[in-house]
BADRENPA-397939 format. One record per residue (C-alpha): residue number from 1; chain; x, y, z. Coordinates in pm, 1 decimal, decimal comma. Example, Ala and Ser with C-alpha at 12.3 -4.5 7.8 and 13.67 -1.06 7.14 Angstrom:
2
<atom 1; "A"; <1230,0; -450,0; 780,0>>
<atom 2; "A"; <1367,0; -106,0; 714,0>>
//
This chain:
79
<atom 1; "A"; <-1815,0; 1260,4; -706,5>>
<atom 2; "A"; <-1972,6; 1049,3; -979,0>>
<atom 3; "A"; <-1834,4; 717,3; -1100,7>>
<atom 4; "A"; <-1682,4; 856,8; -1420,4>>
<atom 5; "A"; <-1495,2; 1129,2; -1231,1>>
<atom 6; "A"; <-1373,2; 875,0; -978,8>>
<atom 7; "A"; <-1239,4; 643,8; -1250,0>>
<atom 8; "A"; <-1074,7; 937,8; -1425,2>>
<atom 9; "A"; <-911,1; 1051,1; -1101,9>>
<atom 10; "A"; <-789,7; 697,8; -1029,8>>
<atom 11; "A"; <-639,1; 677,7; -1378,1>>
<atom 12; "A"; <-454,4; 1006,5; -1333,7>>
<atom 13; "A"; <-324,7; 906,6; -989,8>>
<atom 14; "A"; <-206,0; 578,0; -1136,6>>
<atom 15; "A"; <-13,2; 767,5; -1405,5>>
<atom 16; "A"; <153,0; 986,8; -1143,0>>
<atom 17; "A"; <250,5; 684,0; -932,7>>
<atom 18; "A"; <393,9; 513,1; -1241,4>>
<atom 19; "A"; <605,4; 821,1; -1321,3>>
<atom 20; "A"; <734,1; 825,2; -963,1>>
<atom 21; "A"; <815,1; 453,4; -978,9>>
<atom 22; "A"; <1000,7; 504,7; -1307,3>>
<atom 23; "A"; <1236,1; 741,6; -1126,7>>
<atom 24; "A"; <1313,6; 500,3; -843,7>>
<atom 25; "A"; <1601,9; 256,4; -869,1>>
<atom 26; "A"; <1483,0; -98,3; -935,6>>
<atom 27; "A"; <1547,2; -214,7; -575,4>>
<atom 28; "A"; <1315,9; 53,4; -436,5>>
<atom 29; "A"; <1057,2; -23,4; -703,9>>
<atom 30; "A"; <1053,8; -387,8; -599,9>>
<atom 31; "A"; <1012,8; -298,5; -233,5>>
<atom 32; "A"; <733,0; -53,9; -309,3>>
<atom 33; "A"; <553,8; -314,2; -519,8>>
<atom 34; "A"; <590,6; -567,0; -235,2>>
<atom 35; "A"; <421,6; -315,1; -7,2>>
<atom 36; "A"; <138,1; -266,8; -257,8>>
<atom 37; "A"; <92,2; -645,6; -282,5>>
<atom 38; "A"; <83,7; -672,4; 96,6>>
<atom 39; "A"; <-178,8; -397,0; 118,1>>
<atom 40; "A"; <-390,4; -569,6; -146,1>>
<atom 41; "A"; <-366,5; -904,0; 35,7>>
<atom 42; "A"; <-453,0; -730,8; 364,4>>
<atom 43; "A"; <-761,0; -566,5; 213,5>>
<atom 44; "A"; <-875,5; -896,2; 59,8>>
<atom 45; "A"; <-829,4; -1076,7; 391,2>>
<atom 46; "A"; <-1027,9; -829,3; 599,2>>
<atom 47; "A"; <-1314,0; -832,0; 348,0>>
<atom 48; "A"; <-1350,1; -1210,5; 342,0>>
<atom 49; "A"; <-1671,8; -1329,4; 501,4>>
<atom 50; "A"; <-1500,9; -1635,2; 652,1>>
<atom 51; "A"; <-1199,7; -1452,0; 798,1>>
<atom 52; "A"; <-1059,4; -1589,3; 1120,0>>
<atom 53; "A"; <-1042,0; -1333,1; 1402,4>>
<atom 54; "A"; <-695,2; -1443,6; 1512,8>>
<atom 55; "A"; <-566,9; -1410,5; 1156,1>>
<atom 56; "A"; <-719,2; -1064,0; 1126,6>>
<atom 57; "A"; <-545,7; -952,7; 1445,5>>
<atom 58; "A"; <-214,0; -1084,1; 1310,9>>
<atom 59; "A"; <-265,9; -915,3; 973,0>>
<atom 60; "A"; <-349,1; -585,8; 1146,9>>
<atom 61; "A"; <-41,8; -611,7; 1369,4>>
<atom 62; "A"; <183,5; -678,0; 1070,2>>
<atom 63; "A"; <30,3; -387,3; 877,8>>
<atom 64; "A"; <73,9; -146,7; 1170,7>>
<atom 65; "A"; <434,9; -259,2; 1215,0>>
<atom 66; "A"; <503,6; -213,1; 845,3>>
<atom 67; "A"; <345,5; 132,9; 834,5>>
<atom 68; "A"; <524,1; 243,3; 1152,3>>
<atom 69; "A"; <854,9; 129,0; 1004,5>>
<atom 70; "A"; <787,3; 321,5; 683,9>>
<atom 71; "A"; <699,0; 639,3; 873,3>>
<atom 72; "A"; <1006,6; 604,0; 1094,0>>
<atom 73; "A"; <1230,2; 569,4; 786,8>>
<atom 74; "A"; <1072,8; 875,4; 624,4>>
<atom 75; "A"; <1125,1; 1081,1; 939,6>>
<atom 76; "A"; <1487,5; 962,7; 971,3>>
<atom 77; "A"; <1554,5; 1044,2; 605,7>>
<atom 78; "A"; <1447,6; 1406,0; 658,7>>
<atom 79; "A"; <1694,5; 1457,8; 944,7>>
//
């Protein structure tokens, strides 16, 4: 996939996500945006050249816990 197609796809996905967020109540929107901010901070931290190994382990643990909690809530909501 070339760069132009990738940017176009990213733009379209962003539009879809925005439409989904518009349908969520404001509390859920805020929580989702907090998750997105956490993911962004996590990605920035693991890409830093001077990252501390202990901090990276802690970040990874927190991310796994967060994702496991999200999956558990999705599974429970479908029951």
